[in-house]
C-alpha positions as CSV (number, residue, x, y, z in Angstrom):
1,M,103.1,76.9,140.5
2,S,101.6,75.2,137.8
3,E,103.0,75.0,134.5
4,R,100.8,75.7,131.1
5,N,101.2,73.7,128.3
6,P,102.0,76.2,125.4
7,I,100.8,73.7,122.6
8,P,97.1,74.7,122.7
9,L,98.2,78.7,122.5
10,I,100.5,78.2,119.7
11,L,97.9,76.2,117.9
12,T,94.9,79.1,118.6
13,G,97.9,81.9,117.1
14,I,97.8,80.0,113.9
15,G,94.5,79.2,113.5
16,S,93.4,83.2,114.1
17,I,96.1,84.1,111.4
18,V,94.9,81.9,108.7
19,G,91.5,82.0,110.0
20,T,92.1,86.3,109.2
21,V,94.2,85.7,105.8
22,M,91.1,83.2,104.8
23,V,88.5,85.4,105.6
24,L,90.5,89.0,104.3
25,W,90.9,86.5,100.6
26,Y,87.1,85.8,100.6
27,Y,85.7,89.3,100.4
28,G,88.4,90.7,98.0
29,Y,90.4,93.1,100.9
30,L,93.5,90.1,100.4
31,H,94.8,89.3,96.5
32,F,97.4,87.1,95.9
33,A,99.2,88.3,92.3
34,K,99.9,85.8,89.5
35,P,102.6,86.6,86.9
36,E,100.3,86.9,84.3
37,D,98.3,89.5,86.2
38,A,100.7,92.7,85.0
39,L,102.9,93.5,82.5
40,L,106.6,94.7,83.3
41,L,106.8,98.1,82.3
42,S,110.8,97.3,81.3
43,D,109.4,95.6,78.1
44,F,108.3,98.9,76.8
45,T,111.5,101.6,75.2
46,M,110.1,104.8,73.5
47,L,112.4,104.9,69.7
48,K,113.2,108.6,70.1
49,T,112.2,109.6,66.0
50,M,114.6,112.5,64.3
51,P,114.1,113.9,61.4
52,G,116.9,112.2,58.4
53,E,117.3,109.3,60.5
54,D,115.8,105.5,59.7
55,Y,115.2,103.4,62.8
56,K,114.2,99.5,62.3
57,V,111.1,98.0,64.2
58,S,109.7,94.4,63.5
59,L,107.4,93.5,61.5
60,E,105.8,91.2,63.6
61,P,102.8,93.5,66.2
62,A,103.3,93.4,69.7
63,A,100.9,91.7,71.6
64,Q,99.3,94.7,73.1
65,V,96.9,97.1,71.6
66,A,97.0,100.9,72.8
67,Q,93.6,103.1,73.3
68,C,93.2,106.0,74.4
69,I,90.5,106.6,77.0
70,D,89.9,110.3,79.2
71,G,92.7,111.2,77.9
72,V,95.1,108.3,79.4
73,L,96.9,105.4,77.2
74,V,95.4,102.2,78.0
75,L,97.2,98.8,76.8
76,F,95.2,95.7,76.2
77,D,96.3,92.4,76.2
78,T,95.3,90.3,73.0
79,Q,96.9,87.2,74.1
80,Q,95.4,87.1,77.6
81,K,91.8,88.3,77.7
82,G,91.2,91.0,80.5
83,L,94.2,92.0,80.8
84,T,94.8,95.8,80.6
85,G,96.5,98.6,82.1
86,V,97.4,102.2,81.7
87,L,101.2,102.9,80.8
88,V,102.7,105.2,83.2
89,D,106.2,106.8,83.4
90,N,109.2,105.8,86.1
91,R,107.3,108.0,88.5
92,K,103.8,106.3,88.1
93,K,102.1,109.5,85.4
94,A,100.4,107.9,83.7
95,V,101.0,108.7,80.1
96,R,98.3,110.8,78.0
97,C,97.4,110.8,74.6
98,M,95.7,113.7,72.3
99,G,93.8,114.2,69.5
100,Q,91.2,111.3,70.5
101,E,87.6,111.1,72.1
102,T,86.5,108.6,74.4
103,P,84.9,106.1,73.2
104,Q,80.9,105.9,72.6
105,E,79.1,102.4,73.1
106,V,77.3,101.9,70.3
107,K,73.6,101.0,71.0
C-alpha cells in the first residue's frame, strides 16, 4: 500500500472553510460585530418615582434620544450616526410607549 500525503487534504479543508466564510460575509449572511454596533442594556436604569420623594439626575443629557415608533420605544445614538435600537427588558420584550403617533414624512 502506498501512503497518501495528508498535507494537500489539510490545505484543501482549510481553503474550503476560508472560502465559505468569505462568501457568507460577502453576501451578508455573516456579520462580524464590533463594540460600537450595539449598546449594552445594562447601561440603562429606571428610576422609580414616588409621590413626595426627591430623586437626583445629572443635568447633562444622555447620548441617546428616544422616540415612539409604532408603539415601541426606539433609541437613537447622537454620537454614532446610524446606531439605533429598540429598548427591551431582560426577557427581550420591547418597551412599549403610549400617547404618540408614528412620525410621518413631511413632503
